[in-house]
N, C-alpha and C positions, 0 to 999 in steps of 0.2 A: 504494500500500500504506500505509494509515494505521498509525501507531504511536502508542499512547497509554501514557503512563507515569503510574501512580497511586502516590503516596507517602502512606503512612499511618504513624502511630505503632504500634510493636509492642506491642499490648495485648490479646492473646488473640482476634484475629480468626480465625474458624474457616475451615477449607477450604471449607465450604459457602458462607459469606459471600463469600469471594474468588471462587469460581466464579460466584456471582450477579453480582458486579461485572463480571467478564469477559463474561458473557453479555449483561448490560444495556448496557454500553458498546458492545459489538459491534453489538447491535440498534439502539442510538441512531444510530450511524454509518450503518447500513444505511438506516434510515427517514428520517433527516434529510438525509444527503448522498448517498445512493445507493451507498455503498461496499460492496464485495464482502466478506462475512463471512469467506470463505476466505483472504483476504489481509490481514485486519485483525489486527494484533498488539497485545496488551494485556499490559503488564508491571506487576506490583504489587511495589513496594519497601516493606519494613517497616523503619522506622527506630527505634532505641532512643530513648526520651524524653530521655535524656542528650545525644543528638546532634541534637535538634530544638530550635531556639531561637526565642523570640518576645519581642520587646521587650527584648533584651539578657540574657535568662535562659533556661535550659533549661526544657523542659516539666516535667521532674521537679521542679525547684526551684519553679516556679510552682504546681504542684499541691500540693506540701508546704505552701507558704505559704497556700494557700486553705483548708486543713483547720482 
């Protein structure tokens, strides 16, 4: 039973986009590794940009500095 965890920043990703990710990852595992879609689990975690850090700074801070 494959388990895939996708983490993205919480920035207005639509339900349709998340559904497309779930379908796409499930299909990729089926075609590439022969995994059964019925037992493939895909979880999408959305993380606030304040809680996602890169290079010692939050994504929120980095984006503010880039403006």
